[in-house]
C-alpha positions in Angstrom: -86.1 13.3 -258.1 -86.5 17.0 -258.1 -88.6 16.8 -254.9 -86.0 14.6 -253.3 -83.2 17.0 -254.4 -85.2 19.9 -253.0 -85.7 18.1 -249.8 -82.1 17.1 -249.6 -81.1 20.8 -250.2 -83.5 21.9 -247.5 -82.2 19.4 -245.1 -78.6 20.1 -245.9 -79.2 23.8 -245.8 -81.1 23.6 -242.5 -78.4 21.4 -241.1 -75.7 23.8 -242.4 -77.5 26.8 -241.0 -77.8 25.0 -237.7 -74.2 24.1 -237.7 -73.2 27.7 -238.7 -75.5 29.0 -235.9 -74.0 26.5 -233.4 -70.5 27.5 -234.5 -71.2 31.2 -234.0 -73.0 30.5 -230.7 -70.0 28.5 -229.5 -67.6 31.2 -230.7 -69.6 33.9 -229.1 -69.9 31.9 -225.9 -66.2 31.4 -225.8 -65.7 35.1 -226.5 -68.1 36.1 -223.7 -66.5 33.6 -221.4 -63.1 35.0 -222.3 -64.4 38.6 -221.8 -66.0 37.6 -218.5 -62.8 36.0 -217.4 -60.8 39.1 -218.4 -63.4 41.3 -216.5 -63.0 39.1 -213.5 -59.2 39.3 -213.8 -59.4 43.0 -214.2 -61.7 43.4 -211.2 -59.5 41.2 -209.2 -56.5 43.2 -210.0 -58.4 46.5 -209.4 -59.6 45.1 -206.0 -56.1 44.1 -205.1 -54.7 47.6 -206.2 -57.4 49.4 -204.1 -56.7 47.2 -201.2 -53.0 47.9 -201.4 -53.8 51.7 -201.8 -56.0 51.5 -198.6 -53.2 49.8 -196.7 -50.8 52.5 -197.9 -53.2 55.3 -196.9 -53.6 53.7 -193.4 -49.9 53.4 -193.1 -49.4 57.0 -194.2 -52.0 58.2 -191.7 -50.4 56.2 -188.9 -47.0 57.6 -189.7 -48.4 61.1 -189.8 -50.0 60.7 -186.4 -46.8 59.3 -185.0 -45.0 62.3 -186.5 -47.5 64.7 -185.0 -47.1 63.1 -181.5 -43.4 63.1 -182.0 -43.4 66.7 -183.0 -45.6 67.6 -180.1 -43.3 65.9 -177.7 -40.3 67.5 -179.3 -42.0 70.9 -179.2 -42.9 70.4 -175.5 -39.4 69.2 -174.8 -38.0 72.1 -176.7 -40.2 74.5 -174.7 -39.1 72.9 -171.4 -35.5 73.2 -172.6 -36.0 76.8 -173.4 -37.5 77.4 -169.9 -34.6 75.5 -168.4 -32.2 77.7 -170.4 -33.5 80.9 -168.8 -30.6 82.5 -166.9 -30.8 83.3 -163.2 -30.3 87.0 -164.1 -33.4 86.9 -166.3 -35.4 85.2 -163.5 -34.3 87.8 -161.0 -35.3 90.5 -163.4 -38.8 89.0 -163.8 -39.1 88.6 -160.0 -38.2 92.3 -159.4 -41.0 93.3 -161.9 -39.4 96.8 -162.3 -41.8 98.0 -165.1 -44.8 97.2 -162.8 -43.6 100.0 -160.4 -45.1 102.5 -162.9 -48.3 101.8 -161.0 -46.7 103.7 -158.1 -45.4 106.5 -160.3 -48.5 107.3 -162.4 -51.2 108.0 -159.7 -48.7 110.2 -157.8 -47.7 112.1 -160.9 -51.3 112.7 -162.1 -52.4 113.7 -158.6 -49.5 116.1 -158.4 -50.3 117.5 -161.9 -53.9 118.0 -160.9 -52.9 119.8 -157.8 -50.5 122.0 -159.8 -53.3 122.9 -162.2 -55.5 123.9 -159.2 -52.9 125.6 -156.8 -49.7 126.2 -158.9 -47.7 124.4 -156.2 -45.3 121.5 -156.5 -43.5 120.5 -153.3 -40.6 118.4 -154.7 -39.4 116.9 -151.4 -43.0 115.7 -150.6 -43.2 114.2 -154.1 -40.1 112.1 -153.7 -41.0 111.0 -150.2 -44.4 109.9 -151.5 -42.8 108.2 -154.5 -40.4 106.1 -152.3 -43.2 105.3 -149.9 -45.4 104.1 -152.7 -42.6 101.9 -154.2 -42.2 100.3 -150.8 -45.9 99.6 -150.6 -45.9 98.1 -154.1 -42.9 95.9 -153.1 -45.0 94.6 -150.1 -47.8 93.8 -152.6 -45.5 91.9 -154.9 -43.7 89.9 -152.2 -46.7 89.0 -150.2 -48.5 88.0 -153.3 -45.7 85.6 -154.1 -45.9 84.2 -150.6 -49.6 83.6 -150.5 -49.7 82.2 -154.1 -46.9 79.8 -153.0 -49.1 78.7 -150.1 -52.0 77.8 -152.4 -49.8 76.2 -155.0 -50.5 78.7 -157.7 -46.8 79.5 -158.1 -45.6 75.9 -157.8 -44.1 76.0 -161.3 -43.3 79.7 -161.4 -39.6 79.9 -161.5 -39.4 83.6 -161.2 -41.4 83.6 -157.9 -39.3 85.2 -155.2 -40.1 82.4 -152.8 -38.8 79.8 -155.3 -35.7 81.8 -156.0 -34.8 82.5 -152.4 -36.1 79.2 -151.0 -37.5 80.9 -147.9 -41.2 81.6 -147.4 -40.7 83.1 -144.0 -37.9 85.4 -145.1 -39.9 86.7 -148.0 -42.9 87.4 -145.9 -40.9 89.2 -143.2 -39.2 91.4 -145.9 -42.7 92.2 -147.4 -44.1 93.5 -144.1 -40.9 95.4 -143.4 -41.4 97.2 -146.7 -45.0 97.9 -145.8 -44.1 99.4 -142.4 -41.5 101.7 -144.0 -44.0 102.8 -146.7 -46.6 103.6 -144.1 -44.1 105.6 -142.1 -43.4 107.8 -145.2 -47.1 108.3 -146.0 -48.0 109.1 -142.4 -45.1 111.6 -142.2 -46.3 113.5 -145.4 -49.9 113.4 -144.2 -49.0 114.9 -140.9 -46.7 117.4 -142.5 -49.5 118.5 -144.9 -52.1 118.4 -142.2 -54.5 116.4 -144.4 -55.9 113.4 -142.6 -58.6 112.9 -145.3 -55.9 112.1 -147.8 -54.3 109.7 -145.3 -57.7 108.0 -145.0 -57.9 107.5 -148.8 -54.4 106.1 -149.0 -55.2 103.7 -146.1 -58.3 102.5 -148.1 -56.0 101.9 -151.1 -53.6 99.8 -148.9 -56.6 97.9 -147.4 -57.8 97.0 -150.9 -54.3 95.6 -151.6 -54.5 93.5 -148.4 -57.9 92.0 -149.0 -57.0 91.4 -152.6 -54.4 88.7 -151.7 -54.0 88.1 -148.0 -55.9 85.5 -145.9 -58.6 85.1 -144.8 -60.0 87.4 -147.6 -58.0 86.5 -150.8 -60.7 88.2 -152.9 -58.5 87.8 -156.0 -59.4 84.1 -155.8 -63.0 85.0 -156.3 -62.4 87.2 -159.4 -62.6 90.6 -157.6 -59.0 91.6 -158.1 -59.7 94.1 -161.0 -62.4 96.1 -159.1 -60.1 96.4 -156.1 -57.2 97.4 -158.3 -59.4 100.0 -160.0 -60.5 101.6 -156.7 -57.0 101.4 -155.0 -54.9 103.0 -157.7 -57.7 105.2 -159.2 -60.0 107.2 -156.9 -58.3 106.4 -153.6 -54.6 106.8 -154.4 -54.7 109.5 -157.1 -57.1 111.7 -155.2 -55.2 111.1 -151.9 -51.9 112.3 -153.6 -53.8 115.2 -155.1 -54.7 116.5 -151.7 -51.3 115.9 -150.2 -49.4 117.6 -153.0 -51.8 120.6 -153.1 -51.6 121.5 -149.4 -49.3 124.3 -148.4 -49.2 127.4 -146.2 -51.5 129.4 -148.5 -53.9 126.6 -149.5 -55.0 124.4 -146.7 -57.3 122.1 -148.6 -57.9 121.7 -152.3 -61.5 121.1 -153.5 -62.4 117.9 -155.1 -62.8 118.7 -158.8 -64.2 116.9 -161.9 -60.7 117.1 -163.4 -58.9 115.0 -160.7 -61.9 112.6 -160.4 -62.0 111.9 -164.1 -58.2 111.6 -164.3 -58.3 109.1 -161.4 -60.9 107.0 -163.2 -58.6 106.7 -166.2 -55.7 105.8 -164.0 -57.7 103.0 -162.4 -58.9 101.8 -165.8 -55.3 101.3 -167.2 -54.0 99.8 -164.0 -56.8 97.2 -163.9 -56.0 96.3 -167.5 -52.5 95.3 -166.4 -53.8 93.0 -163.8 -56.4 91.5 -166.2 -53.7 90.7 -168.9 -51.4 89.2 -166.2 -53.9 86.2 -165.9 -53.6 85.0 -169.6 -50.5 82.8 -169.1 -51.7 81.5 -165.7 -55.1 80.1 -166.6 -54.2 76.4 -166.1 -52.4 77.0 -162.8 -55.2 79.2 -161.5 -57.8 76.6 -162.4 -55.8 73.8 -160.7 -55.7 75.7 -157.3 -59.3 77.0 -157.6 -58.4 80.6 -158.3 -61.4 81.9 -160.2 -59.8 84.8 -162.1 -61.8 86.5 -164.9 -60.0 84.5 -167.5 -60.7 81.2 -165.8 -64.4 82.1 -166.1 -64.2 83.5 -169.7 -61.4 81.7 -171.4 -58.6 83.3 -173.3 -60.6 83.9 -176.5 -63.4 85.8 -174.8 -60.7 87.5 -172.7 -59.1 88.9 -175.8 -62.4 90.4 -176.8 -62.7 92.0 -173.3 -59.3 93.6 -173.8 -60.5 95.0 -177.1 -63.7 96.4 -175.5 -61.6 97.8 -172.5 -59.2 99.7 -174.7 -62.0 101.1 -176.8 -63.9 102.2 -173.6 -60.7 103.9 -172.3 -60.5 106.2 -175.3 -64.3 106.7 -175.4 -64.2 107.8 -171.8 -61.3 110.2 -172.6 -63.4 111.8 -175.4 -66.4 112.0 -173.1 -64.5 113.7 -170.3 -63.1 116.1 -172.9 -66.5 117.0 -174.3 -67.9 117.5 -170.8 -64.8 119.8 -170.2 -63.8 117.9 -167.1 -60.4 117.4 -168.8 -58.7 120.1 -170.7 -58.2 119.8 -174.5 -54.4 119.5 -174.1 -55.0 116.2 -172.2 -57.3 114.9 -174.9 -54.8 115.7 -177.7 -51.8 114.2 -175.9 -53.6 111.0 -174.8 -55.0 110.4 -178.3 -51.4 110.2 -179.4 -51.1 106.9 -177.4 -53.6 105.2 -179.7 -51.0 103.2 -181.6 -49.9 101.7 -178.2 -53.5 100.9 -177.4 -53.9 99.2 -180.8 -50.7 97.3 -180.2 -52.1 95.8 -176.9 -55.3 94.7 -178.6 -53.6 93.1 -181.6 -50.9 91.4 -179.5 -53.5 89.8 -177.2 -55.8 88.8 -180.1 -52.9 87.1 -182.0 -51.3 85.4 -179.0 -54.0 84.7 -176.4 -53.6 80.9 -177.0 -49.8 80.9 -176.9 -49.0 80.6 -173.2 -45.3 81.4 -173.8 -45.8 84.6 -175.9 -48.9 86.0 -174.0 -46.7 86.4 -171.0 -45.7 89.7 -172.5 -49.2 91.1 -172.6 -49.1 92.6 -169.2 -45.9 94.5 -170.2 -47.6 95.9 -173.2 -50.3 97.1 -170.9 -47.7 98.6 -168.6 -46.4 100.6 -171.6 -49.9 101.8 -172.4 -50.4 102.7 -168.7 -47.2 104.7 -168.5 -47.6 106.5 -171.8 -51.2 107.3 -171.2 -50.4 108.5 -167.6 -47.5 110.7 -168.8 -49.7 112.2 -171.5 -52.5 112.9 -169.1 -50.1 114.5 -166.5 -48.4 116.6 -169.2 -51.7 117.8 -170.5 -52.7 119.0 -167.1 -49.5 120.9 -166.7 -49.8 122.4 -170.2 -53.4 123.5 -169.5 -52.0 125.7 -166.6 -50.2 127.8 -169.2 -52.1 127.4 -172.4 -55.8 127.0 -171.5 -56.1 130.2 -169.5 -59.9 130.0 -169.4 -60.0 126.4 -168.2 -61.6 126.2 -164.7 -62.0 122.8 -163.1 -65.6 121.9 -162.2 -66.1 121.8 -158.5 -67.6 118.6 -157.0 -66.7 118.8 -153.2 -65.3 121.9 -151.4 
């Protein structure tokens, strides 16, 4: 009986334990199934949430791109509207290019100051005849340049072009050559009156540089040679020619070529070429379209801004070099160094705006200011040296 009872207890206990184990197993299975179901549900919700988030992100990006395109179109439309809003008076002012005529004044003034330092003479009548004649020649340069750029299509969208304003290519070209003839008459009269044909030859070379710069069949500006021609025409040729014409009188038949006038003419040519270089920044697209290989078409505006920085640095480095070699008096060095803020302004403006076609238009006018201020300082320094630097004697290069 006891064995039966023990067996019964073992059986019942084993059975109970198995039932208890099965119960817990079933319960755990249900729990795991429930947890798995919950995990699946959670994953499904998370997947749906992420999918919705992706859709929203795509939608936001799409709207942002549409906004950018719309903003770009609006900006372009606004820019065109601003261009259309430019008054006729403003366009005429741009076409006249009055500040650019400093390139006629500066070489003559520095040549005259160099002659005064050497000979103590200043024939005022001759100065004003040469000034008017130079302005007439520069007018020919500007008008004929507009005509020939119109022919190639470079000025197709240039509203301030004289040809576009007047509507007559032939009339503009005739006026240009009429101004050239009048200018040549004035220059010839002064050369004959001064009895200095060598000076007339230099001025003729300067005008020839202007012709081959823009006129067919040469059009050397379309091959990137505008800056060297500009340097030679307004620097050594024009400045030295004016020096000889302004120095000739009854007592002094022919002034010698000195290191002073030669170094001064190089600085004049340098600042004048910088004006031309910076005038290309806002025309890169148009020049590229018509095949005009200006320096900025070759370099791009970013490298071009670096060239401006190097050029301004070289200008003042040359100034100091000429001062140390005593080819320029100390008064010129001191006064010209006072223009450094303007030189720095040119560099910073081009560096900040070289990619902005609308703003960079003003770069050439900042260069004109530098050219005029530097030229005025150089001329004033030469005149002051006559009275202050008593021991200064210009170095003779050619008798």
